[in-house]
C-alpha positions in Angstrom: 81.3 102.1 134.8 84.4 99.9 134.5 84.3 96.4 132.5 86.8 95.3 135.3 85.1 91.8 137.2 86.6 91.1 140.5 87.4 87.6 141.9 86.3 86.9 145.6 88.1 83.8 145.5 91.7 84.9 144.8 91.2 88.4 145.3 92.3 90.2 142.0 90.5 92.2 139.4 90.0 90.9 135.9 89.2 92.9 132.9 86.7 91.3 130.1 89.8 90.7 127.9 91.4 88.7 130.0 88.8 86.4 131.5 88.8 83.4 130.2 85.2 82.6 127.9 83.1 79.4 128.7 79.9 77.9 127.6 77.2 78.5 130.2 75.7 75.6 132.6 72.0 74.8 133.0 69.4 75.6 129.8 71.0 78.6 128.7 71.5 78.7 124.7 75.5 79.0 124.3 75.1 80.7 121.4 73.7 83.8 123.1 75.6 83.5 126.9 78.9 82.8 127.8 80.2 82.8 130.9 83.3 85.0 132.2 85.5 83.1 134.3 88.9 84.0 136.2 92.1 83.3 134.3 93.8 82.8 137.6 91.5 80.3 139.3 89.0 79.6 136.7 85.9 80.8 138.9 82.7 82.0 137.3 82.7 85.9 137.7 79.7 86.8 135.4 77.5 85.3 133.0 76.8 87.5 129.9 74.3 87.9 126.7 76.5 87.6 123.5 73.7 86.9 120.9 71.9 89.4 118.9 67.9 90.1 120.0 65.9 89.5 117.3 
């Protein structure tokens, strides 16, 4: 499995390291969730869990 993400808007592959991390939208806890966005066009690629489960 690869950690690369693909942006359908600008047709480029983005590594998780290069992705822009932003707060999530909606009711998700921003201390536990982050959105990974394309550094080229800003489109949200994936929302990932970054918090610890207790």
